[in-house]
C-alpha positions, 0 to 999 in steps of 0.5 A: 341197723343193716338196711338193703335196698334193690331199687329199680328207678327209685328214690327213699328218703324221711319227710313230707310226702304224698302217696294216694292218687295224684300226679308225679312231674318230671322235668319239662315243659312240664309232661304232667302224671295222673293215676292209672290204678289204685289198690285192688280189692284185697286179694291177701297172702294172709286172712286179714281183718282190716277191711279196705284204706284207712287214714295212718298217722306215722309220726305227724302225717296222716296218709291213707293206708291199709295197714292200719291197726283196727281197735278193739273194744274192751269193758272194765270189769269192777273197779281197780285195786291197789297195791303198794305203787301199782293199780291192776284193772280187770277188763273184759273182752269184746266178743270178736277178740277172743283168742287173737293177739291184742296190743294193749296202751295203758294210759293213766292220768291225774284228775284235773291234769290235762295230759295222760301218761303213757305206758310201755303196750303189753300183748294179751291174748285173751280167752272168754273170761276177765284178765288184768293190766297192771299199772305202776304209777310211782310213789306220792300219787294218790290212787283215789285221784287216777283215771285209767285207761286202755286201748286195745288193737288188734296184732297184725298176722304177719307176712302179709301181702296186698296186690294191685289190679293188673296194669298194661305198662305204658311209657312213663308208668311208676310206682309211688307211695310211702312205708314205715312202722307203726306207732302204736308198737313203738316199746314192744316191737322188737324184730326187723320188718321187711318191706317187699314190692314184687312184680310179677310179668308172666311166669316171671317175679322181679323184686323192685324194692325191698327195705327194712326198718327197725323198731330200735331207730326212732327213723323208722316210725316216719313215712318214708317214701319211694318211686319206683319206674315201671318202664322195663315193663313197657306193655306188659301186663303186671301183678304188683304185690307189695308184702311185709314180714318180720326178720326172724332171729334163732330161737323167735316164737312167730307168735309171740313177736309183733311188727306193726308195719304202715303202708301207705296205699301205692298208686300207679301213675303215668303221663296225663292227656296233653289237653288236661296239662294246662289245668291249674295247681292250688294253693289255699292259705288260712291265716287263722284270726285274721281281720280284713281292716288288718290288711293294707290292702283293705286299708290298714295304714300300718305296714303289716302286710307288704306281700299281702298287698304285692299278691291283692295287686297281682290278682283279685281283692274281694272287698266284702267277705265274712266268714260263716261261724266265730270260731275255727272249726266250723268256719274251716269247714265251711271254707272246704265245703261249701257249705254253712255251718247248719248243713256240715253240722261241724260246730267244734273240734268234738264233732266229725264231717258226715260221711256224705260230705266231700271235702275240697281235697277229696274233689281235687283228688278225684281230679288227679290232683296231688294233695297236701295239707300242713297244718297246726292241729287242734281245731283243724285235727284230723279225727274232725274230717279235715283229712280226708283227701289229702294224699298226706295231712300234717300236723303239729301234734308235739305239746311243746306246740300248744298256743304259739304259731308256727308260720315259719314251720308250716311255710318250711314244710310247704317249700320242702314239699314243693320241691319234690313236687312242684311239676305235679298237678297240685293242691297244697293247703296251708293254715297257721295259728301266727295271728291267733292270740297270745300276740308274741312276734319274734322280736324282729317283727314287734316293730308298731309303737302307736298308740291309736287314740281313745284306746286304752292301754291294754288294748293297744299293747294287744294291738301291737302284738298283733300287728307283729305276729302279722307282719312275721307271718306276711314275711313268711307268705312271701317266703312262700311266694318267692319259692314258688317263682323260684320254681317256675309255678307262678304263672300256672298256680292258683294263690288264695289267701284268706281267714277263718274268722277275724277278731276283737282288739278292744273295738267293743271293750273285749278281746277275741272272737268265738263268743263275739258276731261283731264286724271286726270278728266276722269280716275277713280277707280274701286275695285270688291271684291266678295269672291269665284267669285272674286279672290283675289288680281287680276290686270286686264290689259284692258280698261273699262269704267264706262258703264261696272259697271252694266252688271259687277254686274248684271252678278256676282249677278246671278239671278232668272230663266228667268230673264231678262237682259237689252240691254247695251253698256257696257260688263260684266268684268267677263270674264276678271277676268280668264285672268287678263293680257288680252293683246288683251284687250288693243284694246278695244275702250271706249269713253266720251264726253263733252258738252258745249255752245260752242262744243261737245268734244268727247274723245277716249280711247285705253288702254293710247292711248287717241284721242280727237276730237271735242270741241270749233270752231277751236279746232284742233283733238289730238292723246295723248300717255300717257305712254309716256307724262302722263302729257297730256300737248300737243296732236301730231297732226299726220294725220295718228292718227287724221285720226284712232280717226276719224275713231274710233269715226264714228263707235261708232257712228253707234254702238249708232245709232244701240242701239238707235233703238234697245231701241225705240229711247229714248229721255230724258224729261224735269225733276223738281227738286224741289227749295232745289236742285236747292240750292244745284246745285248752291252751287255746282256750277254745276248751275248758278246764 
């Protein structure tokens, strides 16, 4: 592949990169950078049907993009017909695609199989009549068991361009972004795509960047980031245009060639005012399925978490914290919005966050943070809305990553990103399933042999594996913390470690979490280290919830002048720092819930008092005093305490309805997750076959 680059102050490379409105660092005592301008209202050199920025996934990395192909509807026209090993399906185009070129992905699967099989895409220009797609299904396949599907994307016209807002350039201004080829065209695109950025000053044009991506190279289907210095234009008004065009050969018919370039939305950044340079970075780490009592600092006698224990000793440990839901999607959405599931509405990976509800990354990006996430997909799928506000949202989506956690890769990616962006003001979110079942720690960490007294061997084996996976996870968190230290970022970075929920490990004769509202499932850890803001070694009493994480981070992080804070149901725990004992806070009540086919369970906690209401038909309300009976085998049926729980629930319902009205009565939509994610959900036990 011939690649030609003409670059002024530019470095390119593949890998995890961030491109939307955030900060780019330089050596220092850190001179922080902030967003000056983003994409202008589309002033295109060609007629475009795409409308504004969207999210584009290239590889496993979602980024804001204005080049996202728009999917177009197709409808079946009769049943498929069979000829040998070929199935033919007649389709009818939607009303808006007549005469327009479409790229159509053909996919099929056998009934009962989890995954779809993808055939090479085809190019079609439909008229106002049905057209036919051909599916080769191979020998030995029963066509009666085959399910067909197709996805149609409008082929983008080429060449195409976008223009940024006019800009008066100051000292230290730079243009940042990323580019690549959209994987949707893999197998159909033949010709290289030329990516170009031009600056126009008065009557002169300056090529700032030009590069070529060839669809014959797999590396072209990854994001490649750039940074371009604008120092040569200081004091001048600059018009910046980004464009892409096919590199055609003699005899090519431009109407028959496709390119599918992908540009992340570029942004101009500049040094921020000195008064903003003390605003803190944020690292939020979610250790899926980590119950509080397996952390040493919470009293675990096994040496499972030496690095988390050290983190706790350098900051604050919140002693009594509860999740909002015993499953990953709903609880993480509470963590990142500050809202209970009854308000955000995202109970599982088939729900999508309502657009009027901001998520933590959106708020921090509005405060001029770089925002990045490295997650392990499935229950945190981008389609649910978790990607919103992130300049880069990385998922591990390949089908060979189905059940075992990949905390080592998560930390590798995080450290690689920090190496590039640590001088910027950043928010980095990490999530791993490493502590989630199945419990299969690497041999070097499978070191726990103790047999808890009175526990069946099947549960003892589960606990040993769980502890080993946690020890491995802790070691990787230690590697991340060491990386922050080596980069000189420890003193100005807030580190928050928590979990989405805990896990039953035989405590009540079961293993798992989704179906249980017991204390081992609902009680989670919360550790916060922020040198200079959070005194070291604090143990903070009071009843806290996962909905408190987002407002606490926003409070600690600070922000730009005029930055808004969204309406939430959680509370900032920062005000608790000055009064760690906080006896009055033990009266605070927090809530959790669980929905199954047979009922809706509500749980209220006040310190170590617990009420459970609802559930399966005929299940009686119960009260638990977990100080007197921490095992929680049976609840008291005391009428007065049960009535107290009902009253607490009614007050919560009224407050929930009030905030729903304030937020415009949000309602979650249906989310469409991809097939690999569906496979992972099945493998993790969240979706039935």
